[in-house]
Residue frames relative to the residue before (quaternion, step in Angstrom):
aa qw qx qy qz dx dy dz
M 1.0000 0.0000 0.0000 0.0000 0.00 0.00 0.00
K 0.4937 -0.6274 0.5068 0.3254 3.57 -1.26 0.36
A 0.0682 0.7812 -0.6153 0.0807 3.53 -1.12 0.83
L 0.3962 -0.6626 0.5727 0.2757 3.54 -1.28 0.47
V 0.0793 -0.8400 0.5329 -0.0641 3.53 -0.51 1.30
K 0.2888 -0.6507 0.6671 0.2194 3.48 -1.15 0.76
K 0.1078 -0.8655 0.4890 0.0092 3.52 0.11 1.37
E 0.8083 0.1336 -0.0404 0.5720 3.54 1.07 -0.74
A 0.5536 -0.6273 0.4402 0.3261 3.56 -1.19 0.58
R 0.5497 0.5501 -0.4370 0.4519 3.56 0.43 1.28
P 0.6622 -0.5076 0.3338 0.4386 3.65 -1.14 0.28
G 0.6906 0.4816 -0.3629 0.3993 3.53 -1.26 0.62
L 0.2442 -0.7281 0.6157 0.1764 3.50 -1.40 0.08
S 0.1883 -0.7650 0.5932 0.1655 3.60 -1.18 0.24
L 0.4113 -0.6679 0.5676 0.2501 3.48 -1.29 0.64
E 0.0142 -0.8525 0.5158 -0.0839 3.52 -0.40 1.24
D 0.3791 -0.6400 0.5897 0.3144 3.55 -1.32 0.21
V 0.0138 0.8021 -0.5923 0.0747 3.54 -0.67 1.18
P 0.6151 -0.5562 0.3747 0.4146 3.65 -1.06 0.36
E 0.4937 -0.6335 0.5073 0.3123 3.54 -1.06 0.74
P 0.4732 -0.6877 0.4520 0.3145 3.68 -0.79 0.87
E 0.2777 -0.7276 0.6040 0.1691 3.57 -1.20 0.63
P 0.3565 -0.7684 0.4897 0.2067 3.57 -0.49 1.14
G 0.4140 -0.6808 0.5465 0.2576 3.57 -1.09 0.74
I 0.7514 -0.4219 0.2665 0.4317 3.57 -1.33 0.07
N 0.7421 0.3773 -0.2060 0.5142 3.60 1.19 -0.53
D 0.5965 0.5985 -0.3247 0.4250 3.58 1.30 0.17
V 0.2393 -0.6997 0.6359 0.2210 3.48 -1.40 0.14
L 0.3098 -0.7060 0.6025 0.2063 3.57 -1.24 0.59
I 0.1304 -0.8096 0.5723 0.0062 3.50 -0.76 1.15
K 0.2833 -0.7072 0.6202 0.1870 3.55 -1.00 0.89
V 0.3386 -0.7829 0.4875 0.1865 3.56 -0.40 1.23
K 0.2064 -0.7858 0.5753 0.0946 3.58 -0.97 0.90
R 0.7996 -0.0234 0.0335 0.5991 3.60 0.94 -0.85
T 0.0572 -0.7635 0.6388 0.0750 3.54 -1.19 0.55
A 0.2256 -0.7549 0.5973 0.1497 3.56 -1.27 0.32
I 0.4099 -0.7072 0.5297 0.2265 3.54 -1.04 0.82
C 0.0818 -0.8049 0.5870 0.0294 3.64 -0.87 0.90
G 0.7426 -0.4291 0.2898 0.4248 3.51 -1.32 0.10
T 0.6006 0.5569 -0.3477 0.4563 3.56 1.11 -0.70
D 0.6520 0.5133 -0.3075 0.4658 3.57 0.94 -0.86
L 0.6458 0.5302 -0.3094 0.4540 3.54 1.08 -0.78
H 0.5994 0.5380 -0.3416 0.4843 3.57 1.13 -0.73
I 0.6666 0.4874 -0.3053 0.4742 3.61 0.92 -0.85
Y 0.6408 0.5274 -0.3242 0.4540 3.57 0.93 -0.91
N 0.7113 0.4536 -0.2573 0.4713 3.59 0.94 -0.92
W 0.2440 -0.7923 0.5096 0.2303 3.56 1.28 -0.49
D 0.1620 0.7992 -0.5486 0.1843 3.53 0.78 1.14
S 0.7547 -0.4127 0.2404 0.4498 3.55 -1.29 0.11
W 0.6185 0.5319 -0.3629 0.4505 3.64 1.03 -0.67
A 0.6655 0.4986 -0.3005 0.4672 3.57 0.89 -0.98
Q 0.6357 0.5391 -0.3318 0.4418 3.61 0.90 -0.77
K 0.7022 0.4606 -0.2595 0.4769 3.56 1.03 -0.81
T 0.7615 0.4524 -0.1696 0.4321 3.55 1.10 -0.79
I 0.7750 0.4037 -0.1914 0.4469 3.58 0.81 -1.03
K 0.2085 -0.7488 0.6168 0.1239 3.56 -0.93 0.94
V 0.2332 -0.7831 0.5624 0.1267 3.56 -0.61 1.13
P 0.5759 -0.2036 -0.7904 -0.0472 1.48 -2.13 1.31
M 0.0677 -0.8001 0.5960 -0.0009 3.59 -1.12 0.76
V 0.3129 -0.6730 0.6303 0.2278 3.57 -0.93 0.87
I 0.2109 -0.8111 0.5363 0.1003 3.58 -0.65 1.09
G 0.5717 0.6281 -0.4352 0.2988 3.53 -1.39 -0.14
H 0.0336 0.8190 -0.5719 0.0318 3.58 -0.94 0.80
E 0.6304 0.4934 -0.3539 0.4836 3.62 1.20 -0.09
F 0.2524 0.7934 -0.4977 0.2430 3.62 -0.32 1.22
V 0.0898 -0.7112 0.6837 0.1369 3.45 -1.51 0.09
G 0.1001 0.8081 -0.5739 0.0869 3.53 -1.02 0.69
E 0.4859 -0.6497 0.5025 0.2986 3.60 -1.33 -0.11
I 0.4454 -0.6713 0.5174 0.2886 3.54 -0.88 0.90
V 0.0850 -0.8093 0.5804 0.0302 3.59 -0.92 0.98
D 0.7968 0.0470 -0.0433 0.6009 3.58 1.24 -0.23
I 0.1573 -0.7855 0.5935 0.0775 3.60 -1.14 0.53
G 0.5117 -0.6371 0.4821 0.3159 3.55 -1.19 0.61
A 0.7062 -0.5107 0.3017 0.3867 3.53 -1.30 0.39
N 0.6817 0.4851 -0.2668 0.4782 3.61 1.16 -0.63
V 0.5830 0.6064 -0.3690 0.3954 3.63 1.21 -0.31
N 0.0361 0.8304 -0.5539 0.0473 3.60 -0.60 1.09
D 0.7145 0.4273 -0.2741 0.4814 3.61 1.22 0.00
F 0.6585 0.3691 -0.3241 0.5701 3.58 1.24 0.47
N 0.0958 -0.8007 0.5905 0.0315 3.53 -1.16 0.63
P 0.6042 -0.5312 0.4240 0.4160 3.63 -1.13 0.51
G 0.7372 0.3977 -0.3276 0.4371 3.52 -1.14 0.85
Q 0.5752 0.5716 -0.4027 0.4244 3.60 1.18 -0.28
I 0.3531 -0.6986 0.5850 0.2124 3.56 -1.17 0.79
V 0.0488 0.8231 -0.5534 0.1179 3.52 -0.67 1.19
S 0.1759 -0.6840 0.6832 0.1857 3.45 -1.50 0.24
G 0.2977 -0.7854 0.5169 0.1653 3.58 -1.21 -0.09
E 0.5161 -0.5968 0.5135 0.3372 3.53 -1.16 0.65
G 0.4183 -0.7620 0.4518 0.2004 3.55 -0.77 1.06
H 0.6831 0.4386 -0.2889 0.5075 3.63 1.22 -0.21
V 0.1717 -0.7713 0.6075 0.0810 3.59 -0.59 1.13
V 0.2081 -0.8346 0.5030 0.0842 3.57 -0.39 1.24
C 0.6271 -0.5810 0.3699 0.3639 3.54 -1.27 0.43
G 0.3464 -0.7772 0.4567 0.2596 3.62 1.11 -0.66
R 0.7501 0.4155 -0.1990 0.4745 3.61 1.30 -0.29
C 0.5688 0.5996 -0.4115 0.3843 3.57 1.17 -0.24
R 0.7284 -0.4326 0.2689 0.4581 3.64 -1.22 0.21
N 0.6982 0.4818 -0.2915 0.4420 3.58 0.82 -0.92
C 0.6265 0.5214 -0.3330 0.4742 3.57 1.02 -0.77
M 0.6791 0.4973 -0.2874 0.4570 3.59 0.85 -0.99
A 0.6953 0.4601 -0.2653 0.4842 3.57 1.14 -0.57
G 0.5653 -0.6219 0.3684 0.3974 3.55 1.33 0.01
R 0.5662 0.5729 -0.3834 0.4519 3.60 1.27 0.20
R 0.0061 0.8739 -0.4860 -0.0065 3.55 0.83 1.00
H 0.6120 0.5639 -0.3662 0.4163 3.60 1.07 -0.57
L 0.6758 0.4655 -0.2898 0.4927 3.56 1.30 -0.20
C 0.3196 0.7563 -0.5046 0.2671 3.59 1.24 0.25
S 0.3278 -0.7686 0.5224 0.1697 3.56 -0.81 1.04
S 0.7289 0.4125 -0.2395 0.4911 3.61 1.22 -0.17
A 0.2886 0.7865 -0.5026 0.2134 3.59 1.21 0.47
S 0.2277 -0.7367 0.6185 0.1510 3.56 -1.24 0.62
G 0.3639 -0.7696 0.4937 0.1779 3.56 -0.94 0.88
I 0.4694 -0.6528 0.5224 0.2838 3.55 -0.98 0.92
G 0.8198 0.1907 -0.1637 0.5145 3.61 -0.82 0.95
V 0.6906 0.3767 -0.2749 0.5529 3.55 1.31 0.18
D 0.8076 0.1664 -0.0759 0.5606 3.60 0.68 -1.07
R 0.7697 0.1643 -0.0886 0.6106 3.57 1.28 -0.38
Q 0.6936 -0.5107 0.2979 0.4116 3.57 -1.18 0.57
G 0.3557 -0.8145 0.4436 0.1158 3.53 -0.89 1.06
A 0.7215 -0.5142 0.3478 0.3067 3.44 -1.50 -0.16
F 0.5424 0.6030 -0.4073 0.4198 3.60 1.28 -0.09
A 0.5271 0.5856 -0.3915 0.4753 3.51 0.69 1.21
E 0.6288 -0.5428 0.3931 0.3943 3.54 -1.26 0.28
Y 0.8023 0.0948 -0.0600 0.5863 3.60 1.11 -0.57
L 0.1054 -0.7783 0.6184 0.0251 3.55 -1.18 0.71
S 0.2085 -0.7408 0.6255 0.1284 3.58 -0.95 0.89
L 0.0107 0.8158 -0.5725 0.0814 3.55 -0.81 1.06
P 0.5263 -0.6070 0.4696 0.3662 3.64 -0.98 0.71
M 0.5595 -0.6322 0.4102 0.3449 3.58 -0.96 0.80
S 0.6224 0.5572 -0.3413 0.4309 3.62 1.13 -0.59
N 0.6778 0.4709 -0.2875 0.4861 3.60 1.30 -0.17
V 0.5856 0.6173 -0.3552 0.3870 3.58 1.26 -0.11
W 0.1338 -0.7648 0.6283 0.0491 3.56 -1.07 0.94
E 0.2776 -0.7621 0.5644 0.1534 3.57 -0.71 1.08
H 0.2835 -0.7378 0.5855 0.1799 3.57 -0.99 0.88
R 0.5635 -0.5502 0.4679 0.4010 3.57 -1.26 0.34
P 0.6161 -0.5536 0.4133 0.3783 3.56 -1.19 0.59
G 0.8120 0.2921 -0.2149 0.4573 3.58 -1.09 0.73
I 0.4112 0.7068 -0.4979 0.2890 3.67 1.14 0.04
N 0.5425 -0.6018 0.4798 0.3366 3.54 -1.13 0.72
L 0.4367 -0.7416 0.4371 0.2612 3.59 -0.54 1.13
D 0.6169 0.5457 -0.3587 0.4392 3.59 1.02 -0.68
I 0.6635 0.4869 -0.3016 0.4814 3.56 1.00 -0.80
A 0.6433 0.5407 -0.3189 0.4382 3.56 0.99 -0.85
A 0.6136 0.5530 -0.3342 0.4538 3.57 1.16 -0.66
L 0.7017 0.4766 -0.2669 0.4574 3.63 1.17 -0.44
F 0.3754 0.7671 -0.4717 0.2194 3.59 1.17 0.11
D 0.6075 0.5604 -0.3533 0.4383 3.55 1.10 -0.67
P 0.7361 0.3674 -0.2710 0.4997 3.70 0.66 -0.87
L 0.5708 0.5472 -0.3932 0.4692 3.62 1.09 -0.55
G 0.6292 0.5478 -0.3393 0.4346 3.58 0.99 -0.72
N 0.6113 0.5242 -0.3632 0.4686 3.60 1.06 -0.56
A 0.6523 0.5124 -0.3009 0.4706 3.59 1.01 -0.85
V 0.6841 0.4939 -0.2844 0.4551 3.54 0.93 -0.93
H 0.6430 0.5302 -0.3062 0.4600 3.53 0.95 -0.96
T 0.6841 0.4846 -0.2850 0.4648 3.58 0.96 -0.88
A 0.7262 0.4800 -0.2516 0.4230 3.53 0.73 -1.16
L 0.7674 0.3910 -0.2077 0.4637 3.62 0.94 -0.78
Q 0.3315 0.7357 -0.5218 0.2768 3.57 1.12 0.55
F 0.7910 0.1687 -0.0707 0.5839 3.54 1.09 -0.66
D 0.6354 -0.5371 0.3933 0.3913 3.60 -1.19 0.55
L 0.2086 -0.8195 0.5271 0.0836 3.56 -0.76 1.07
L 0.5100 0.6999 -0.4094 0.2871 3.56 1.17 -0.52
G 0.8504 0.0901 -0.1061 0.5075 3.54 -0.63 1.17
E 0.5626 0.6320 -0.3671 0.3863 3.58 1.28 -0.05
D 0.4041 -0.6761 0.5635 0.2492 3.54 -1.34 0.39
V 0.1252 -0.8329 0.5390 -0.0032 3.56 -0.65 1.19
L 0.1308 -0.7558 0.6373 0.0749 3.53 -1.06 0.85
I 0.0894 -0.7894 0.6073 0.0101 3.58 -0.75 1.14
T 0.1706 -0.7785 0.5992 0.0759 3.56 -0.68 1.12
G 0.7588 0.2910 -0.2406 0.5308 3.64 -0.48 1.16
A 0.0882 -0.8217 0.5629 -0.0107 3.56 -0.41 1.28
G 0.2586 0.7348 -0.5754 0.2494 3.56 0.88 0.88
P 0.7870 -0.3423 0.2065 0.4699 3.61 -1.25 0.01
I 0.7006 0.4511 -0.2809 0.4762 3.58 0.86 -0.90
G 0.6194 0.5480 -0.3443 0.4444 3.59 1.03 -0.68
V 0.6963 0.4577 -0.2759 0.4791 3.57 0.87 -0.96
M 0.6381 0.4894 -0.3516 0.4793 3.61 1.02 -0.62
A 0.5965 0.5393 -0.3682 0.4668 3.62 1.12 -0.55
A 0.5988 0.5428 -0.3641 0.4628 3.63 1.05 -0.65
A 0.6501 0.5093 -0.3168 0.4664 3.58 0.93 -0.86
V 0.6505 0.5200 -0.3122 0.4571 3.57 0.98 -0.84
C 0.6377 0.5335 -0.3075 0.4629 3.56 1.00 -0.89
R 0.6479 0.5053 -0.3124 0.4768 3.53 0.96 -0.89
H 0.6559 0.5349 -0.2881 0.4480 3.55 0.91 -0.94
A 0.7249 0.4339 -0.2231 0.4864 3.57 1.08 -0.86
G 0.6369 -0.6116 0.3171 0.3459 3.60 1.19 0.19
A 0.2933 0.7451 -0.5426 0.2538 3.59 1.10 0.55
R 0.4776 -0.6575 0.4890 0.3169 3.59 -1.16 0.53
Y 0.8033 -0.0020 0.0257 0.5951 3.60 0.33 -1.21
I 0.0834 -0.7634 0.6401 0.0219 3.55 -1.06 0.90
V 0.0400 -0.7951 0.6041 -0.0373 3.52 -0.60 1.22
I 0.0818 -0.8027 0.5907 -0.0018 3.57 -0.79 1.05
T 0.1571 -0.8119 0.5591 0.0596 3.56 -0.97 0.92
D 0.1614 0.7542 -0.6276 0.1058 3.55 -1.21 0.56
L 0.4762 -0.6345 0.5204 0.3159 3.55 -1.40 -0.12
N 0.6500 0.5263 -0.2986 0.4596 3.60 1.24 -0.36
P 0.3929 -0.7507 0.4734 0.2409 3.65 -0.41 1.20
D 0.6423 0.5197 -0.3480 0.4430 3.65 0.93 -0.77
R 0.6806 0.4783 -0.2992 0.4675 3.60 0.90 -0.79
L 0.6041 0.5394 -0.3444 0.4749 3.56 1.11 -0.65
Q 0.6519 0.4914 -0.3204 0.4805 3.60 0.99 -0.78
L 0.6235 0.5255 -0.3344 0.4725 3.58 1.06 -0.69
G 0.5982 0.5573 -0.3485 0.4584 3.58 1.08 -0.70
L 0.6467 0.5031 -0.3169 0.4777 3.59 0.96 -0.80
T 0.6385 0.5359 -0.3082 0.4585 3.55 0.96 -0.93
M 0.7253 0.4472 -0.2368 0.4668 3.57 0.99 -0.84
G 0.7559 -0.4442 0.2153 0.4300 3.62 1.21 0.10
A 0.4655 0.6810 -0.4540 0.3369 3.57 1.24 -0.03
T 0.4838 -0.6483 0.5062 0.2989 3.60 -1.09 0.67
R 0.7923 -0.0209 0.0496 0.6078 3.57 0.96 -0.93
A 0.1928 -0.7452 0.6286 0.1116 3.53 -1.16 0.70
V 0.1406 -0.8291 0.5411 -0.0006 3.56 -0.69 1.11
D 0.2040 -0.7110 0.6632 0.1144 3.52 -0.88 1.07
V 0.2877 -0.8267 0.4569 0.1580 3.54 -0.17 1.30
R 0.5129 0.6065 -0.4462 0.4123 3.61 1.25 0.11
S 0.8095 0.2650 -0.1156 0.5110 3.60 1.07 -0.62
E 0.7686 0.2362 -0.1297 0.5801 3.60 1.23 -0.15
S 0.3486 -0.7478 0.5331 0.1872 3.54 -1.07 0.79
I 0.5470 -0.5973 0.4726 0.3475 3.54 -1.15 0.70
E 0.6216 0.5607 -0.3410 0.4276 3.61 0.99 -0.74
A 0.6391 0.5139 -0.3158 0.4772 3.60 1.05 -0.76
V 0.6613 0.5033 -0.3173 0.4568 3.56 0.98 -0.76
Q 0.5814 0.5562 -0.3603 0.4720 3.58 1.15 -0.66
A 0.6686 0.5046 -0.3006 0.4560 3.58 0.89 -0.91
E 0.6389 0.5419 -0.3143 0.4465 3.54 1.05 -0.90
L 0.7186 0.4438 -0.2318 0.4827 3.56 1.05 -0.80
G 0.4931 -0.6822 0.4124 0.3484 3.57 1.27 -0.11
M 0.4074 0.7079 -0.4736 0.3296 3.55 1.21 0.53
T 0.1835 -0.8352 0.5149 0.0600 3.59 -0.80 0.94
E 0.7865 0.3373 -0.1569 0.4930 3.59 1.15 -0.40
G 0.6263 -0.5430 0.3549 0.4324 3.59 1.21 0.12
F 0.6544 -0.5318 0.3892 0.3707 3.56 -1.38 0.17
D 0.4619 -0.6832 0.5052 0.2540 3.54 -1.08 0.85
I 0.7916 0.1566 -0.0221 0.5902 3.57 0.93 -1.01
G 0.0442 -0.7882 0.6127 0.0361 3.57 -1.05 0.85
L 0.1188 -0.7915 0.5984 0.0360 3.53 -0.95 0.96
E 0.1588 -0.8089 0.5630 0.0585 3.56 -0.43 1.22
M 0.0049 0.8440 -0.5323 0.0655 3.58 -0.35 1.30
S 0.6039 0.6328 -0.3356 0.3496 3.61 1.25 -0.15
G 0.3292 -0.7313 0.5313 0.2732 3.57 0.98 -0.71
N 0.5655 0.5922 -0.3733 0.4360 3.57 1.26 0.33
S 0.4480 -0.7322 0.4408 0.2625 3.59 -0.64 1.09
I 0.5899 0.5513 -0.3644 0.4640 3.62 1.15 -0.62
A 0.6617 0.4966 -0.3037 0.4725 3.58 0.93 -0.92
L 0.6216 0.5449 -0.3359 0.4514 3.60 1.00 -0.82
N 0.7107 0.4355 -0.2816 0.4754 3.59 0.85 -0.87
D 0.5718 0.5378 -0.3894 0.4819 3.64 1.14 -0.45
L 0.6306 0.5339 -0.3388 0.4500 3.55 0.99 -0.83
I 0.6738 0.4972 -0.3006 0.4566 3.59 0.81 -1.02
A 0.6685 0.5330 -0.2982 0.4243 3.61 0.96 -0.90
N 0.7650 0.3737 -0.1887 0.4894 3.59 1.13 -0.57
M 0.4613 0.6620 -0.4582 0.3729 3.53 1.19 0.49
C 0.4941 -0.6207 0.5117 0.3298 3.54 -1.22 0.51
H 0.6247 -0.4874 0.4182 0.4442 3.60 -1.28 0.13
G 0.8003 0.2280 -0.1831 0.5235 3.56 -0.77 1.00
G 0.3797 0.7565 -0.4614 0.2660 3.57 1.30 0.17
K 0.3138 -0.7516 0.5597 0.1528 3.57 -1.28 0.47
L 0.1348 -0.8058 0.5765 0.0104 3.51 -0.79 1.17
C 0.1120 -0.7386 0.6594 0.0846 3.55 -1.20 0.73
L 0.1820 -0.7933 0.5781 0.0582 3.54 -0.84 1.09
L 0.0165 -0.7906 0.6121 -0.0063 3.59 -0.63 1.14
G 0.6185 0.5442 -0.3520 0.4443 3.64 1.02 -0.72
I 0.3946 -0.7245 0.5246 0.2101 3.51 -0.95 1.04
Q 0.2857 -0.7902 0.5298 0.1148 3.56 -0.66 1.19
A 0.5525 -0.5655 0.4872 0.3709 3.54 -1.23 0.45
E 0.6149 -0.5804 0.3842 0.3706 3.53 -1.12 0.69
S 0.7143 0.4503 -0.2590 0.4690 3.57 1.09 -0.62
A 0.3809 0.7535 -0.4762 0.2456 3.63 1.22 0.08
A 0.2602 -0.7666 0.5757 0.1149 3.53 -0.93 1.05
V 0.1585 -0.7787 0.6048 0.0528 3.56 -1.10 0.81
D 0.3965 -0.6865 0.5479 0.2671 3.54 -1.07 0.73
W 0.1607 -0.8473 0.5015 0.0692 3.54 0.18 1.32
N 0.5706 0.5816 -0.3950 0.4244 3.58 1.15 -0.43
A 0.6324 0.5294 -0.3229 0.4642 3.55 1.08 -0.76
V 0.6239 0.5285 -0.3219 0.4774 3.56 1.10 -0.76
I 0.7025 0.4775 -0.2792 0.4478 3.58 0.87 -0.94
F 0.7442 0.4408 -0.2505 0.4348 3.55 0.70 -1.06
N 0.6945 0.4280 -0.2611 0.5160 3.55 1.27 -0.46
M 0.3669 -0.7757 0.4491 0.2490 3.57 1.38 0.12
L 0.2141 0.8113 -0.5121 0.1836 3.53 0.88 0.99
T 0.2847 -0.7154 0.6083 0.1928 3.56 -1.23 0.60
I 0.0779 -0.8003 0.5945 0.0113 3.57 -0.80 1.06
K 0.0341 -0.7964 0.6037 -0.0132 3.53 -0.86 1.00
G 0.3016 -0.7370 0.5758 0.1852 3.60 -0.85 0.96
I 0.1815 -0.7865 0.5884 0.0477 3.52 -1.11 0.88
Y 0.0666 0.7786 -0.6224 0.0432 3.55 -1.03 0.86
G 0.8572 0.0696 -0.0661 0.5059 3.54 -0.80 0.94
R 0.5857 -0.5448 0.4680 0.3757 3.57 -1.10 -0.82
E 0.4719 -0.6000 0.5352 0.3617 3.57 -1.26 0.31
M 0.2862 -0.7452 0.5841 0.1467 3.54 -0.99 1.00
Y 0.6692 -0.4882 -0.5602 -0.0092 1.58 -0.90 2.33
E 0.2315 0.7921 -0.5343 0.1830 3.60 1.04 0.60
T 0.6437 0.5148 -0.3402 0.4527 3.58 0.92 -0.81
W 0.6441 0.5256 -0.3242 0.4514 3.59 0.94 -0.84
Y 0.6210 0.5263 -0.3362 0.4736 3.58 1.03 -0.76
K 0.6779 0.4987 -0.2939 0.4532 3.57 0.82 -0.97
M 0.6185 0.5328 -0.3482 0.4608 3.60 1.00 -0.77
S 0.6683 0.5130 -0.3033 0.4452 3.56 0.82 -0.97
V 0.6653 0.4945 -0.3066 0.4679 3.56 0.93 -0.88
M 0.6724 0.4865 -0.3199 0.4569 3.61 0.86 -0.82
I 0.6150 0.5147 -0.3504 0.4838 3.62 0.96 -0.77
D 0.6677 0.5008 -0.3020 0.4605 3.65 0.93 -0.88
T 0.7525 0.3537 -0.2015 0.5178 3.62 1.11 -0.57
S 0.7233 -0.5458 0.1902 0.3779 3.52 1.04 1.12
L 0.3353 0.6737 -0.5772 0.3170 3.64 1.04 0.51
D 0.1275 -0.8043 0.5798 0.0269 3.56 -0.75 1.12
I 0.0124 -0.8041 0.5942 -0.0136 3.59 -0.50 1.16
S 0.3564 0.7798 -0.4656 0.2192 3.61 1.23 0.10
P 0.6109 0.5628 -0.3905 0.3969 3.69 0.93 -0.58
V 0.5983 0.5776 -0.3822 0.4029 3.63 1.15 -0.40
I 0.5861 0.5496 -0.3797 0.4584 3.64 1.25 -0.23
S 0.1034 -0.8326 0.5433 0.0285 3.56 -0.50 1.16
H 0.7926 0.1453 -0.0785 0.5870 3.62 1.18 -0.50
R 0.0688 -0.7502 0.6556 0.0519 3.54 -1.14 0.76
L 0.0418 0.8340 -0.5384 0.1135 3.53 -0.40 1.25
A 0.5066 -0.5571 0.5431 0.3716 3.57 -1.32 0.27
Y 0.6259 -0.5858 0.3587 0.3694 3.56 -1.09 0.69
G 0.6117 0.5677 -0.3362 0.4364 3.58 1.18 -0.56
E 0.6619 0.4770 -0.2813 0.5052 3.53 1.29 -0.37
F 0.2360 0.8266 -0.4913 0.1401 3.61 1.13 0.41
D 0.5953 0.5844 -0.3660 0.4125 3.60 1.04 -0.74
E 0.6444 0.5245 -0.3239 0.4525 3.57 0.97 -0.86
G 0.6548 0.5082 -0.3216 0.4578 3.58 1.02 -0.76
F 0.6696 0.4826 -0.3080 0.4732 3.59 0.92 -0.85
K 0.6384 0.5234 -0.3384 0.4516 3.60 0.96 -0.70
A 0.6327 0.5178 -0.3269 0.4741 3.59 1.05 -0.74
M 0.6512 0.5028 -0.3194 0.4703 3.55 1.02 -0.76
R 0.6491 0.5113 -0.3265 0.4589 3.60 0.95 -0.82
A 0.6908 0.4919 -0.2678 0.4572 3.58 1.09 -0.74
G 0.4356 -0.7085 0.4354 0.3447 3.58 1.33 -0.31
T 0.5166 0.6410 -0.4129 0.3896 3.59 1.22 0.40
A 0.6761 0.4581 -0.2860 0.5013 3.61 1.26 -0.06
A 0.2673 -0.6864 0.6362 0.2293 3.51 -1.28 0.41
K 0.7633 -0.1410 0.1119 0.6204 3.60 0.19 -1.26
V 0.2051 -0.7607 0.6115 0.0737 3.53 -1.03 1.00
I 0.1814 -0.7750 0.6012 0.0711 3.56 -0.73 1.20
L 0.1457 -0.7558 0.6336 0.0784 3.53 -1.02 0.94
N 0.2732 -0.7754 0.5568 0.1184 3.53 -0.83 1.13
W 0.1922 -0.8156 0.5423 0.0615 3.58 -0.71 1.14
E 0.5398 0.6312 -0.4085 0.3786 3.60 1.23 0.07
């Protein structure tokens, strides 16, 4: 089969012929229809320091996908060929304390599809049945391919009650703008999103933000005054991985405000801890999705008119993958869909 492979320890990917996976007794075999490129894939493509420490070559990469089940293992009795599915990208151990307690998203020994094990940028993918999520019939395949990153946005945004609350989102990347859409769908009052990229800020407005702020030319405090806010933001979502943005977020929270951190900070990132303490802020770190409550909530929101389609900037055939990665490197892409049919 054809697959996108990190074949050598250097920048780039190659389209290769690799063996078709053989599903085990607890696995399903999926014929991939669409995939989406994410930031993790870009790290691997660029072969940065994280990728060099993490990826063992050769590796079929990719973890955002939708496809059709074409075969099932002997122990699989609740999935059937023909079903349209995506999959949770973290394969858990099943035996640690958290897994045994049903908190599988907290497994400390999870392996990542397309990172630690062969991935979804291929014509076929074998996946444990416990990682498979069935979509409703007729779902838009491009949208279904985005359930993994949408799950990051949903998991982050819905940690705290949003109804009637004022939300500040730092970072208007794909997950940040999808989080704006989720906050709007969940009944937030004001949603302010910040970034340095004008195109992404405009996308944030399209996805439901009340105001988009280029922090190089406008202050968050001024926007609060414009909106008639007197006590700061109730909920903060940090999506940028930038320590300056994190401290801007902390500085603009109300007393007792609640923060969710999804953006990965540099090890040397400094935080104004006095502001956290004196303002009695609650901070929660977020990674991945809850298995499978987040997936359920995503499906329900898509079924009740949550529209994330504006986040798709490119639709390409899988052989045009280099064009998609170049657009992401240039900052001109949001989500890039690769068609494998």
